[in-house]
Each structure stands twice: as C-alpha cells, then as structure tokens.
N, C-alpha and C positions, 0 to 999 in steps of 0.2 A: 092476564097474559094468555094469548090464544094457544091452541093446541100445537100448532106448528112451532112456535117459539119454545114451548115446553119440551117438545121432542128434540130440538136442537140442543137446548140447555142440557137435557139428560145425556145425550150422546157425548157432549163436551165434558160433562161432569165425570162420566164413566172413563173417558180417555185420560183426564187429569188424575183420577183415582188410580188407575192402572199404572201410569207413569211413576206416581208417587210410591206406590207399593214396590215396584221394581227397583227404584232408586233406594228406597229404605232397605230392601233385602240386600242389595249390593254393598252398601256402605256400612250397614249395622247389624245384619244377621249372619254374615259369613264368619266362619270360625277363625281364630287366631290367638295371639298372645300380646299382652301389654308389655312394653319395655319403658318403665316410667309412665309418661303421659301419652306416649306414641303407640298406636296399635298396629301390629304387624299381621296382615291377612295371610292366611294359609293358601298358597298357590297350588302347591302339590305336596307329596310327602316329604320333599327335601328342601323346600323353599318357603319362607315367610317374608312378605313384602309390605313395607310401609308406603313406599312410593318408588318411583323408577330409580331413585339414587340411594335408597335406604332399605337393606333387606338382609335377611339371615338365611344362609344356605348350608346344608350339610354335605360334606365331602365324603363322609363315611359314617358308620354307625355311631362313632363317638368323636368325630372331628367335625368342625364347623368353621365357617368363614362369615364374618360380619362386615358389611360395607355400609358406610354412612357418608354424609356430605363431608365429613372431616377426615376420612381416610378408611383404612381397612385393618381388620383385626382377625386373627386366626387362633384356634385353641382346641382343646379336647377336654372331654370329661371322663372321669374314672368313678366307678362306683364299687363299694364294698359293703353289701347289706344295706344298712341305713346311712352309711357314710357316703358323702358325695364330694368330689373334689373337682374344681375347674382350674385348668391352666391356660393362660392367655399369652399371646405373643408380645404384649406390653409388659410382661413380667409379673402380672397380677396372678396370685393364687388364692382361690376361695375354697374353703372346705368347711364341712360341718354336717350336721344332721338335719335332713329336710322334714318339716312338719306339715307340709301341705301349703304353706304360705311363704315361708322364708326359712333361712338357716337359723338353727338354735344357738350356734356358737359364733363368736366374732361380732363385729359391728353391723348389725342387720341393716341399719339404715344406709350405710355405705354400700352394702352389697345390692340394694335394690333401687338406689336413687339413679335417675337418668342423668347422664353426663354428656349427652351429645347434641345439646341445643346450640343456639347461636351465642357467640361471645363478641367482645369488642374487637377481637383480632380475626374474625371470621368464624367458621364452623369449628366447634370443638372436636378433637380427635376422639374416636370411640374408646371406651374403657372397658375392661373386663367386668368390673363390678357393676356397671350400668345394665349389663345384659344377663347377669347370673340368674336372676329370677325368671326371666322369660325363657331362657335355654332349659332350665330344669322343668319348667311347666310343659315345654314342648316334648322333652324326653319322657315325662311321666304321663303324657297324654292329658294334661289338665288345661285344654284349650278353653278359650272363653269367646263371648260375643259381646259387641258394644251394647246391643239392645236385647230385648226379649220379645217373644211372639205376641204378648198381650198388648204391647205398645201400639203396633200398626192395627191390631183388631179394635182397640179403643179409638184410634184415629178414624177408622172406617165408620164406626157407629157415630161419632161426632160429625163427621163429614155428611152423612146421610141426613143427620138432623138439620144441618145447615142448608142442604139442598131442599128439603121438605119446607123449611121456613121460607125459602125464596119462591118456590112454586105455589105454596098455599099460605100466604101471609095471614089472611083473615082466620082461616081455620086454626092455625097454630096459636094466633093471639088469643082467640076465644076458647082454646081447647078445654080448659077446666072451669071456665066461667061463662059459657054460652047460656046456661040456664038462668043467669041473672038478668038477661036482656030479652026484650020481646023481639026486636029486629036488629040483631048485632051487625054492625057494619063499620069498617074502618074508612077514614078519609083517605084521600090520595097521599097525603103526607104520612099518615099512619102506615099505609102499605109500604111506602118507600123506606120508612125507618125499620119496619120488620124485615124487609129484603136486605137492607144494609146489615142488620144484625145477623141474618142467615149467611151472608157473604163473610163476615168476620168468623162466624162458627166454622165455615168451610176452610178458611185459612188455617185455623187452629187444627182442623182435622188433617190437612195436607202436611202441616208441620210435624205431626205425629207419625203420619203414614211414611213420609219420606226419611224419617230419622233426624230431620233438622233440629228437632228439640234438643239433641245432644250437643249442639253447638252452644246452647244456652246453659245447659246443666253440667257440662264437662268439668 
C-alpha cells in the first residue's frame, strides 16, 4: 500500500473512530435511570426520557408525571427518615425502607418489574410499581450509565490494533517471530488474509467504541 493510500485510510479511520466515540457517549455514557429494561436518559434536572413518547418529568419537588406509549400516570413521593411512600394515580401505593437497591418490605419483585411493554392488545398502561425503583433512584441521586469509560477506551485500543494490522500486515504477522526467518515475506494471499483480519478487529473496536456491544449483552 503506497503512502497516499495509507494517508487516506488513516484519515478515514480517524473519522470513523470519532463518530463511533461520539455515538457511544450519546447512547451509553449519559446519565439516567433504568425502569425495568428501559433506560431513561437525563435531559435536565426535571426530565428523564427513554424516547419521544416515554418519559418521566417532575412537576414539583415531590410530584411527578410518567408518560408512556400506553398512557399517562401521575403521583407523588413522601419521605419520613428511612421510610419512603409513593402514591400513584392508578391507585398504587408503595411504601417501605429503601436499602439502595429496592424496598425491604412488600413484594420487591412487583415493585421493580417493568410493566409498560407491548401486549397483545397494544401498549400496556403504565403502572406505579413499574417505576418505583427508577423514581427513588432519581430522588436519591443514584443515577447510572449504560456503559463505563473503560469500554470505549478498550475499543480504541482494539481499533488501533486493527488499523496497524491493515497498514503493516507483514510487520504484524512476523512481529514476534521475525528472528526465525532469514528473509521473512508474506505472499499476496497472506497479506490479504492479514488485512481482512485487521478489518475484523477494527469492526470489533467500532462495536465497543459506539456502544453497540450492549445490543448483544443487554
């Protein structure tokens, strides 16, 4: 590969890496909370949004409004030291002691199970129990991220390895065994295989940088 093609490849590789990192930050490193399997991104201090039609917004310090595909739900939270109580417009009342993950009293699995997915009759109506865990995490400042900083960093390192493999296939192939050969040289097919391997490694790096890996491990 001549120097001109190498420069073009490098610029293209940098552009792909930057786009992947920005995509990964936007979808996996922004703060928010989980409501079941759905992640609600923090838009501002009062709104958490899963998408355009599913969001949580706070109308006051202790009152909130939940909108999903299936409808709308309002409610309020009251605290008394370690005791927490949620009251929802669907008639649900959830109370107990918060231990950092879920309530210690009552049917915990009911309190944190998501109940807003698709049903045979269309989108299910939102229920108070489905959002109790997420609401308390918001109130207590226990926000989360889908990913962690080391995932895109690892993706960058893997991506660089793939690019180097494409640009310098012979050097990478003989990296730790050149001393065994007097005149080490790959055939055309050998170079092609090395570069294909490098391209595969690059794809793996992009998957990690962009956060697409979480589509497979969710």
